[in-house]
Backbone as CSV, one residue per row, in Angstrom:
resi,resn,N_x,N_y,N_z,CA_x,CA_y,CA_z,C_x,C_y,C_z
1,UNK,13.256,6.595,-11.508,13.317,5.636,-10.426,13.262,4.226,-11.005
2,UNK,14.196,3.388,-10.619,14.201,1.998,-11.037,13.149,1.252,-10.230
3,UNK,12.391,0.407,-10.910,11.315,-0.306,-10.235,11.844,-1.406,-9.317
4,UNK,11.185,-1.559,-8.200,11.451,-2.653,-7.266,10.959,-3.969,-7.851
5,UNK,9.982,-3.870,-8.744,9.267,-5.048,-9.218,9.744,-5.513,-10.592
6,UNK,9.760,-6.829,-10.816,10.170,-7.391,-12.101,9.044,-7.270,-13.138
7,UNK,9.367,-7.539,-14.414,8.403,-7.378,-15.501,7.035,-8.051,-15.330
8,UNK,6.901,-9.242,-14.746,5.545,-9.783,-14.604,4.638,-8.890,-13.745
9,UNK,5.223,-8.168,-12.789,4.442,-7.256,-11.947,4.194,-5.941,-12.686
10,UNK,5.222,-5.380,-13.297,5.060,-4.095,-13.987,4.191,-4.218,-15.237
11,UNK,3.911,-5.442,-15.665,2.992,-5.655,-16.793,1.529,-5.635,-16.335
12,UNK,1.297,-5.675,-15.011,-0.077,-5.597,-14.498,-0.642,-4.200,-14.748
13,UNK,-1.962,-4.059,-14.715,-2.552,-2.728,-14.889,-2.133,-1.787,-13.761
14,UNK,-1.963,-0.517,-14.099,-1.691,0.486,-13.088,-2.951,0.728,-12.264
15,UNK,-2.745,1.066,-10.994,-3.844,1.297,-10.060,-4.065,2.794,-9.893
16,UNK,-5.317,3.210,-9.868,-5.663,4.610,-9.675,-5.741,4.897,-8.175
17,UNK,-4.627,5.349,-7.600,-4.553,5.667,-6.174,-4.438,7.188,-6.052
18,UNK,-5.310,7.820,-5.274,-5.333,9.284,-5.201,-4.251,9.882,-4.294
19,UNK,-3.010,9.515,-4.533,-1.866,10.049,-3.800,-0.800,10.437,-4.808
20,UNK,-0.053,11.491,-4.524,1.029,11.889,-5.415,2.255,11.025,-5.217
21,UNK,3.048,10.865,-6.277,4.321,10.180,-6.158,4.271,8.691,-5.940
22,UNK,3.149,8.054,-6.282,3.035,6.609,-6.114,2.809,5.949,-7.474
23,UNK,3.454,4.819,-7.669,3.192,3.964,-8.821,2.748,2.640,-8.244
24,UNK,1.594,2.151,-8.700,1.027,0.938,-8.121,0.478,0.037,-9.216
25,UNK,0.670,-1.255,-9.059,0.229,-2.263,-10.013,-0.822,-3.135,-9.351
26,UNK,-1.907,-3.394,-10.061,-3.083,-4.058,-9.499,-3.228,-5.507,-9.944
27,UNK,-3.341,-6.398,-8.959,-3.731,-7.783,-9.206,-5.128,-7.937,-8.617
28,UNK,-6.100,-8.113,-9.490,-7.514,-8.080,-9.110,-8.091,-9.485,-8.990
29,UNK,-8.894,-9.693,-7.938,-9.613,-10.934,-7.716,-11.083,-10.612,-7.474
30,UNK,-11.930,-11.622,-7.484,-13.344,-11.415,-7.167,-13.554,-11.113,-5.688
31,UNK,-12.596,-11.486,-4.835,-12.774,-11.346,-3.390,-11.798,-10.383,-2.713
32,UNK,-10.743,-9.955,-3.414,-9.719,-9.095,-2.814,-8.868,-8.436,-3.896
33,UNK,-7.943,-7.594,-3.454,-6.951,-6.993,-4.346,-5.566,-7.146,-3.731
34,UNK,-4.568,-7.307,-4.602,-3.177,-7.247,-4.186,-2.559,-6.124,-5.014
35,UNK,-1.935,-5.167,-4.313,-1.358,-4.011,-4.992,0.131,-3.947,-4.670
36,UNK,0.930,-3.751,-5.694,2.384,-3.631,-5.590,2.694,-2.145,-5.728
37,UNK,3.164,-1.500,-4.656,3.297,-0.044,-4.638,4.731,0.418,-4.421
38,UNK,5.078,1.540,-5.092,6.368,2.205,-4.935,6.098,3.706,-4.786
39,UNK,6.789,4.346,-3.838,6.580,5.763,-3.558,7.851,6.564,-3.826
40,UNK,7.716,7.622,-4.616,8.849,8.487,-4.953,8.987,9.666,-4.000
41,UNK,7.956,9.951,-3.215,8.001,11.100,-2.313,7.309,10.759,-1.001
42,UNK,7.575,11.576,0.021,6.909,11.398,1.309,5.420,11.672,1.147
43,UNK,4.600,10.877,1.826,3.147,11.018,1.781,2.605,10.951,3.207
44,UNK,1.767,11.910,3.557,1.044,11.856,4.825,-0.330,11.263,4.555
45,UNK,-0.663,10.217,5.296,-1.959,9.554,5.142,-2.918,10.035,6.230
46,UNK,-4.010,10.686,5.852,-4.978,11.104,6.866,-5.693,9.880,7.451
47,UNK,-6.258,10.055,8.629,-6.962,8.945,9.269,-8.149,8.492,8.420
48,UNK,-8.290,7.192,8.303,-9.382,6.586,7.538,-9.533,5.136,8.001
49,UNK,-10.536,4.449,7.491,-10.713,3.022,7.776,-11.374,2.362,6.576
50,UNK,-11.242,1.050,6.523,-11.800,0.240,5.435,-11.711,-1.218,5.858
51,UNK,-11.890,-2.122,4.928,-11.769,-3.559,5.220,-10.317,-3.887,5.594
52,UNK,-10.060,-5.120,6.015,-8.728,-5.530,6.471,-7.657,-5.311,5.404
53,UNK,-6.452,-4.983,5.878,-5.305,-4.718,5.016,-4.073,-5.360,5.630
54,UNK,-3.255,-5.988,4.797,-1.975,-6.558,5.226,-0.905,-6.034,4.280
55,UNK,0.183,-5.505,4.831,1.273,-4.986,4.002,2.578,-5.685,4.309
56,UNK,3.339,-5.965,3.256,4.657,-6.598,3.359,5.675,-5.587,2.834
57,UNK,6.509,-5.047,3.710,7.440,-3.978,3.356,8.651,-4.557,2.623
58,UNK,8.868,-4.048,1.407,9.988,-4.503,0.586,11.180,-3.558,0.651
59,UNK,10.905,-2.259,0.737,11.955,-1.233,0.776,11.477,-0.081,1.646
60,UNK,12.412,0.627,2.274,12.093,1.846,2.994,11.326,1.617,4.278
61,UNK,10.527,2.644,4.641,9.767,2.541,5.882,8.458,3.306,5.809
62,UNK,7.531,2.868,6.648,6.225,3.481,6.790,5.923,3.576,8.282
63,UNK,5.395,4.717,8.694,4.949,4.892,10.075,3.435,4.811,10.062
64,UNK,2.884,3.928,10.880,1.434,3.767,10.935,0.930,3.915,12.360
65,UNK,-0.155,4.642,12.484,-0.886,4.726,13.740,-2.149,3.908,13.523
66,UNK,-2.175,2.710,14.081,-3.287,1.779,13.894,-4.047,1.682,15.206
67,UNK,-5.239,2.233,15.217,-6.051,2.189,16.431,-5.376,2.813,17.635
68,UNK,-4.592,3.880,17.410,-3.928,4.570,18.514,-2.540,4.054,18.852
69,UNK,-2.072,3.029,18.163,-0.733,2.468,18.384,0.183,2.880,17.233
70,UNK,1.201,3.706,17.521,2.142,4.173,16.503,3.330,3.226,16.415
71,UNK,3.651,2.801,15.191,4.790,1.904,14.977,5.390,2.184,13.606
72,UNK,6.707,2.008,13.488,7.409,2.128,12.218,7.717,0.735,11.700
73,UNK,7.402,0.516,10.439,7.658,-0.774,9.777,8.727,-0.565,8.718
74,UNK,9.705,-1.479,8.682,10.832,-1.382,7.761,10.934,-2.644,6.906
75,UNK,11.862,-2.592,5.970,12.099,-3.702,5.040,12.113,-5.039,5.776
76,UNK,11.318,-5.986,5.243,11.256,-7.324,5.823,10.160,-7.502,6.860
77,UNK,9.502,-6.395,7.232,8.436,-6.491,8.233,7.068,-6.451,7.550
78,UNK,6.041,-6.774,8.323,4.675,-6.729,7.794,3.778,-6.059,8.815
79,UNK,2.688,-5.498,8.319,1.706,-4.900,9.223,0.327,-5.447,8.878
80,UNK,-0.564,-5.345,9.866,-1.942,-5.799,9.707,-2.862,-4.736,10.279
81,UNK,-3.838,-4.341,9.479,-4.854,-3.390,9.914,-6.194,-4.109,9.855
82,UNK,-6.796,-4.403,11.009,-8.094,-5.086,11.008,-9.185,-4.215,10.370
83,UNK,-10.219,-4.857,9.884,-11.345,-4.158,9.266,-11.946,-3.132,10.214
84,UNK,-12.212,-1.941,9.697,-12.899,-0.903,10.442,-12.066,-0.144,11.457
85,UNK,-10.783,-0.471,11.604,-9.936,0.209,12.585,-9.367,1.492,11.967
86,UNK,-9.585,2.640,12.610,-9.015,3.890,12.095,-7.487,3.824,12.102
87,UNK,-6.899,4.338,11.030,-5.441,4.370,10.927,-5.006,5.567,10.089
88,UNK,-3.767,5.991,10.328,-3.151,7.097,9.600,-1.664,6.812,9.554
89,UNK,-0.902,7.677,8.874,0.522,7.419,8.861,1.308,8.316,7.943
90,UNK,2.568,7.948,7.796,3.490,8.638,6.901,4.277,7.593,6.132
91,UNK,4.248,7.733,4.813,5.029,6.868,3.934,6.251,7.677,3.501
92,UNK,7.432,7.105,3.646,8.656,7.811,3.288,9.066,7.504,1.847
93,UNK,9.628,8.506,1.181,10.119,8.331,-0.189,11.029,7.110,-0.247
94,UNK,10.880,6.306,-1.288,11.666,5.087,-1.452,10.982,3.851,-0.898
95,UNK,9.801,4.050,-0.312,9.045,2.928,0.250,8.436,2.088,-0.871
96,UNK,8.448,0.773,-0.688,7.782,-0.148,-1.615,7.201,-1.290,-0.801
97,UNK,6.008,-1.740,-1.200,5.397,-2.870,-0.503,4.462,-3.654,-1.402
98,UNK,4.010,-4.762,-0.868,2.928,-5.540,-1.460,1.806,-5.469,-0.444
99,UNK,0.645,-4.987,-0.868,-0.473,-4.798,0.049,-1.668,-5.635,-0.385
100,UNK,-2.203,-6.371,0.560,-3.412,-7.167,0.357,-4.575,-6.406,0.978
101,UNK,-5.617,-6.160,0.181,-6.851,-5.549,0.670,-7.959,-6.590,0.614
102,UNK,-8.596,-6.845,1.738,-9.701,-7.798,1.807,-10.985,-7.116,1.328
103,UNK,-10.868,-6.540,0.154,-11.932,-5.711,-0.415,-11.710,-5.661,-1.927
104,UNK,-12.561,-6.280,-2.723,-12.293,-6.373,-4.149,-12.413,-5.065,-4.928
105,UNK,-13.051,-4.056,-4.372,-13.228,-2.801,-5.100,-12.571,-1.613,-4.392
106,UNK,-11.553,-1.857,-3.585,-10.878,-0.770,-2.867,-10.341,0.268,-3.845
107,UNK,-9.625,-0.184,-4.870,-9.074,0.703,-5.888,-9.489,0.210,-7.262
108,UNK,-9.422,1.108,-8.225,-9.777,0.785,-9.605,-8.513,0.807,-10.475
109,UNK,-8.620,0.172,-11.599,-7.560,0.205,-12.608,-7.494,1.618,-13.184
110,UNK,-6.273,2.132,-13.366,-6.100,3.457,-13.957,-6.517,3.415,-15.415
111,UNK,-7.258,4.417,-15.837,-7.736,4.463,-17.238,-6.790,5.234,-18.106
């Protein structure tokens, strides 16, 4: 799979995300994380919640059920998940995004 992201992004540390078929690059801050993600296969996301999340869709599509509201987001769109709101969804193969987590320890660098 050819990367959606240019070399300055792919030079970032890989992120340890417990999902199959995902490659993710981590930009770490003291107050938040920005993760650049690409998915090679369909992924079903079980319902969960955490601190606020904002996603900017670069390629493909993602279906999200955020607090009981189901919506599909496609290339050029963005989504917002407020802190503590239960959400679930389906990520389709070929999906890529930039995700901001208002949580500095949401994910760890892959070892």
